[in-house]
C-alpha positions, 0 to 999 in steps of 0.5 A: 755291653751285650756281645754277639754270640757268633754261635747263633750264626748269620755273620759273614766273613769279610776277609781271610788274613792268614792261616798258620801252624804254630808251636808256642814255646813260652812255657809257663809264661803270661802273654798279654794281648791288648787288642786283637787286630782281627777275629780268629779260630784256633784249633788246639793240636796238643798241650794246654793253655788258659785264657782270661778276658777283660770282660771276665770270661775265662776258660782253659783249652786242651787237645781237640778244642776250638777257640774263637777270639773276637776282633778287638778282644783284650785277654791274657794267655797262660801257656801251661806246657811247651807242647802247646801246638795249634793251627791259627786262622786270622780273618774278619767278620763283616760286622762292627758289633762286639762279639763274645769269645768262647771255646768248644769241643767238637764231637768228632775231633778227627774231622775238626783237625782234618778240616783245619789242616785242609784249610792250612794246606789250601791257604798255603798253596797260593793258587788262583783258586786257593783263596776262594776255596780257603774261605769256603773251608773257613765257613765250614769251620764256622759251621762246625763251631756253631754245631759243636757249641749248640750241641753243648760239647763245651768244657768247663770254664776256668771259673767253674773249675775254680768254684768246683775246687772251692766246693772240694775244699769245703767237703774235703778239708779233713784231708791232711794231704790236700794241697794247692797242687792237688786243686790246680791239677784237678782244675786242669790249670797250672798252680800259679794261674790257679792261685791268681784266679782263686784270689780274684774270685774269692778275695783270698789265696787258696791257702788262706781259704783252706786254713779258714775252712779248717779253723771254722770246722775245728771250732765246731769240733771243739764244742764236743767234750768227747773229742780231744784237741788232737782229735779236733786237729786231725778231723779238721785236716791239720797234720798235728795237734802242735801245729793246730794249736799254734795256728789256732792261737795265731789266728784267733788269739786264744788256744784251742783249750781256752776257746773250748772253755768259753763254749761251756 
């Protein structure tokens, strides 16, 4: 089912429900939301978090990012660190059409943060005019999101980062220091979440993928008689010839030396 892109504009805000400032201390925990009760705009003050939606959308967020969470969305959050702080605004659009979640990074982060802080303060004032003023500020936030998304100030989605990590393995398999932690750090997400997303995307763990790429290239190197078995091991990213021979035989059923003889 196609989902409405709210960045195209044209939606009306039916109701402002709540505006809060929060610090989520669920460090390194997965939080499951089975069905959102409302729409929401979230401004990330500090820390980082990853979101994975049931429609396959996934992205990571950090300081200065704004997230749109649609009414009835189902998703999983993975909070990377205990310093994840945000301003959260619950509201409802006057539309029953399913909507697409997204994240964007405004060009002027100071302006964005000040807008959310003002919205929080006005809403918290609870005066006769505060509700009307808060809704006006909420429309200003909505306009900011439209502008930021359409100007393409968008961080890479988690899926793009996972794909980049796979490409990195394909070209840097010969680095014996290549680790899952290195790839996860490069993607800007936790190692646990990186492993889970990589498995979902490619049907194998990142460790298995690294090993398969190294073995594939090792078989190519073994075709060249001027390279020793140790040379092939080192060029393929294995820490030693002994480890290479053990893994090669376990995975392929023959030693590198016997495999080389079949190439002649």
